[in-house]
N, C-alpha and C positions, 0 to 999 in steps of 0.2 A: 599607436597604442590607443587604448580606450579607457573609459571611466575616469578615475582620478589620475591616470597617467596620460590623458589626452593632451596633445600638443608636444609630447616627447616622442622622439624617433629612436628606433632601436636598430642597430646594425648587428647582424647575426653571422657568426662564423663557427663552423664545426671543424674540430681537428684534435688529434691526440686523444680521442675518446671522450672529449668534453665539448660543451657548447660555450662559446664566448659571446658576451653581449657588451655593446658599447651604447650608452644612452646619450642622446644629443638633442639640442634645440636648434631650430633654424631661425635666424634673425635676418629678415629681408631688408629692413631699413635700419641698419645698425651704423649710423653715422659715427658714433663714438668708437666703433670697431673698424672704421675705414670702409664700410659698405656691407653688403650681404655677408653673413658669416655662419659657420657651423660651430656651435659651442658644445664641446665634449664635456659631459658632466661627470661621468664615471662609468665603471663597468663591473662585470662579474664573470666568473667562470663557474659552471655547474655541470654535474654529470648529465650525460645524454638522457633524455626523457624524464628529467626531473624538473620540478617547478622552482623558480626563484622564491626566496623567502619574503614574507611581507616586510621584514626589516630591510632587505635590499631595496625594495621599491620605495620605502619610506625615506631611506637615505638619498635616493635620487630626487624625490620630491623636495626634500630639504635643500638640495643643491639648486634646484630650479627656483625655489622661493628666494634663496640668497642671491642668486644671479639677477633675478628680476628686481630685487631691492637695491643691490650694491653694484651691479654690472660686473661682478667678479665672484669667485667662490674660493673661500679659504677652508682648508682641511685641517 
């Protein structure tokens, strides 16, 4: 991703007439996690050819900030 979402990776799947997104961080040197890890932050489903809302992206950025601060995410 880019701009204020830089460093966050997005997995995209299309099915059932909708787009599904999973947002992740890649941690290469995560000794506290037992080595390299993929941290799944959250996801969303949206209609095909529609944009995610700014609120969706804000929520993911909040999860990133919380993970980087606490090494976990509470919802």
